[in-house]
N, C-alpha and C positions, 0 to 999 in steps of 0.2 A: 893653150892658154886662151880661154874664151870666157869673158865675163866683164865685171866692172871693178874699177878702183875709184872710190869716191874720195876726192881730195878736199881737204879744208884749205882752199887756196889762200896763200898768204898775201899780204899787202905788197904791191909793187911788181907782182908777177903776172904776165899776160897769159891768156888761155893757151896760146900756141907754145909759149915757154913751158907751161905745165905739161902739155902733151910730150914735149921733148924730154922733160925730166922723167916722165914715166917710161918712155922708150929707153932711156939710159939705164934706169933701174931694172927693166926687164932684161937688157943685155947683161948687166952686171950680175943678175941672178942666174944667168945661164939659160934663160928661156929662148934665146936666139931672136931672130927678127920676127916681130909681130905687127900686125896692122893695129894702129892706135888712133883714136879720134875722141873729141870731146862732145858732150851733149848740152851745149849752151854756153856762149861766150860770157866771160866775166871781165870787166875792165881791170886794168892793173890796180886802180884805186879801190876796187871791190874785193871783199874776202868771202870765204864760205864755200858752200857746196858746189863742187865742179865735178860732174860725173865724167869719168874717163872710160871709154869703151875699148875693149881689147878683143882682137880676133873677130869671131862671128858676131859679137855684141855690137860692133861698129855698124852693122846693118840696122840697128835700132836707135842710132844716135839721132836720126831725124825725128823720131818720136819724142825724144827728150827735148828737142828744140821746140816742139809744138806743145809741150806740157805746161801746166800752170807752175808758177814759182811763188815763193814767199820770201820777202825781204824785210829786214830791219834797216831803217835809214834815219839819218839825222838831217833836219833842215836847220841851217843857220840863217836867221832873219837879219835883214839890214843890208845885205850885199847880194848882187847877182853877178855871176861871172859868165864869160863868153862860152865856157864849156859846161856851165851849170853845175860844176863840182869844185872841189878844193883847189885844183891845179890851175884853173883858168885865171885870166886877167879880169879885174873888177870892171864892169861896164855900167852898173847902176847901183845907187845907194838909197836908203830910206831911213829916216829916224823913227818910223812907226814900228812898234813891237806889239804883238798880240798878247792877250791873256790866254790862259789855259782853256777857259770857257769858250773863247772865240774860236780857238783851234777845234775844240770838240764840236762846235756848232757848224763849222764849215765842212767837216769831213764827209757827211752824207752826200754833199754835192759831187763828190768824187768817187762815189761807190756805185757799182752797177756798170752798165754800158756807158762809156764816155768817148768823146773825141779828143785826141791830143796831137799836138805837133811835135814830132821827134826833135831832139837837139840837132843843131847844125853840125856839131862834132859827133857824128855817128857814122856807121858803116853803110848807110842807105845809099843806093846808087842813084845819081842824078845825071841823066844823059851819058851814062857809061862811066861816070867817075864817082868815087866815094865822096860823100858829103864832107867828111873831115878833111880830105885833101883840098877841096875847094875852099873850105873855111880857113885852112892854114895859109892859103895863098892870099887871103884877104878879100876873096870874092863874096858878093852877097849871095847867101844861100836861102832860098825860099823852100821851107819844108811844108809839104801838104799834110793836112790833118789825117789821122787814121782812127778807125774805131777799135777800141780795146775794151776789156772788161776788168773792172776791179771788183773781185769777189768779196773782199773784206779790207777795211782800212780803219785802224784804231791806234790810239796812243799806247805805246809799250809801257810795261812796268819799269820801275827804276833800275832793275838789274839787267834789262835787255839792252843790247847795243852799247855795252859799256866800253867798247874799244873806240868809241867815237872821238874824233879829234876835237869836236865842238864840246863834248861833254866827257872829258877824260876821267872824271871821278864818278861816273855812272849815275849821275843825277838824272831825274826825268826831264828837266829843262833848266835853262840858265836864267838867272835874274836879269831883267832889262832895266834900262834907265827911264823907260816910259816914252810916250810920244814926243815929249818936249825935249828929249835929249838930242845933242848934235849928231849929225850923221857920222858914221865911221870914216876915218881917213882912207883914201884910195890906195892903201898898201896892199900887200898880197892877201888873198883870202885865207891862206893858212895862218898868217899872223893874227888876223882878226878873229879866227875861230878858236884860238888857243887860250880860252879863259876857263877858270874852274866853275863848277856848278854847286848849288847849295839846295837844301830843302826849299820847296816852293810855297810861299805864303799865298793864301787865297787872294785872287784878284791881281796878283803881281804880274807885271809884264815880263815876257820872256825873250831871251835872245835865241834860243834853240829848242827844238823838241825832237824826241825820238818816236818814230811811228813804225808800225808793222803793216805791210801790204801784201795781200794775196791776190795775184794778178794773172791775167791770161798772157799767152805768148804775144810778143810785139809791144808790150808795155814798157815805156821808158820811165824809170823811177826819177831820173833827173828832171824830166818834163813834168812829172807829177808834183815834185817838190816845188818847181818854179810856179806852177799853176795854183797850188795851194797858197803859196806866199802872196801871189797877186790877188787872190780872192780875199785875203786878209788885209788888203790895202797896203802891202809892203812888197819887198822883194826878198829872194832867198836863193840858197844853193845847197847842194848836198855835200856834207863833210864826212859822212860815214855811210857805207853801203855794205851790208852783209847778207848774203843769201843763205837762208836757213833751211830751205827745201826746194828741190827741183824734181818735178814728177814724183816718183815714189821715194826718192832719196832724201835723207835728212842729215843734219850734223851728227846724229848719233852714230852713223856708219862712216863718217868722214875721218880721214887720217891726215896727219901732217906729212910734209915732205921729208922731214927728219926720220919719221917712223918708216916711211917708204924706203929711204936709203938704207936704213939699218936692216930692214927685212931683206933687201936685195943683197947686201953684203953677207947675210946669214943664209942665203939661198932659201928664204922662206916667204918670198913675195906672194906665192900662191895662197898662203894662209890669210892674206889681207883682201883677196879678191872675193867679190860677191858673184854668184852664178849669173849667167846670161839671163835666166828667167827672173832675176830680181828687178829687171827693167820692165817686166810684164806682170807685176803683181795684181794689176787691176783687170787682167784678161783671164777668163775662165779657160780651163784645160779641156781639150777634146781628145780623148784617147783614140788611137788608130792602130790597126793591125800592121804587121810588117809589110804585107802587100800594099796596103793603103799608104803606108809611109813611103814606100818606093815610088808609088805613083805621084805623091806630092813632091818628092825630091826631083821628079822629072817634070814638074810643072803642070801635071795633068789635073783635071777637075774630077772630084769625087761626087758620085750621086748616090741617092738612096740613104743618106744619113740624115736623121731628123735632129735638127738643132735650131734654136731660135735665131732669127736674123741678128747678125752682129759679128764682132771679132772674137777669135778663139786662138789658143795656142795648141796646135796639134802636137801630141806627144806619143812616142813609142816607148812605153815603159817610162823611165825617167829622162829620156833623151828628147829635147826639143827638136821637132821636125820642121815646122813652118808656122809662121803667123798666117792665119787663114781667115776668110770671111764666109759666113754661111748666108746663102741667098737662094730662097725658093728650093730648098733641098739639094742645093749644089754647094760644095765646099771648094772655094777658089783660093789659090795661093796668093797672099799679099807679099810675103817675104820668106824665102826659104833659107834654111840653115844647113851648112855642111858639117853636120855632127852625126857620127855613125855610132851605133851600139857595137859592143864587142862581137855580137853574133854576126854583124854585117861585115866585119873586117876580114 
């Protein structure tokens, strides 16, 4: 069992719990004990694409962590929470609500290379401790800014992100009361977010908006939402976050936990798996002979092969041998795979 299971992670489930669920499904399917890992953490409040690597594919999980991601997310304006999402305590309020035109005008400021401060409630290490552990203790957490890249940022269509708590009826944005409205009461963010949405008249002020962001590794959507709201002269927090793409994997290939469990009970989990090479769709293949494949499996450098400088997937027939790098007519192993052809057995 070497490959990928792409989960459509449900709300409330952590990434570690998702890995445990896949391990159980593999055991139930009769696959036995397999190495399993995930290719990019999703918070329990986030849903969507979670690549789960199995067997030799776990050697590529790091590549998934470094890959670009695409998210749909909802910003609810008027309240900021300490976690910058729906579960936190309200720490700031504002009566200001933007118009759709104002949102559109500010988004270019957050496109391209930007600096952002990660949320205090994040897994970043500070003096050997997780930031969220310090924040939960009530300690002041100073988060240093980091450089990230937002490749694309735009307002989603009305049908995207329709599972948002802030926009439960799949509207593009919620009607607001305008800048003169009283600030929301400091109740829970979840209570304040649960309002219906309606078609948006021109120039109407809005309570929430659904955006789509294509971002580099290390980008925090919660921080992006906070900063967009501040740039609009108000405050905000994330009420819905759905990952629709991680590296080469999209929602089209994602499956639910129920489907995974059913396949495990029917001993058909292998039919849901994508091959190991699915995580390397952007890497060109480099065919090698059996002798060359053996050398690569031993970690040796191949010479005399003409290939443009860059990454390749060395293959013996249809068997992945190693992820390699071509450098001045030398082929150097970056990551080898323990996969043997029948002729090698």
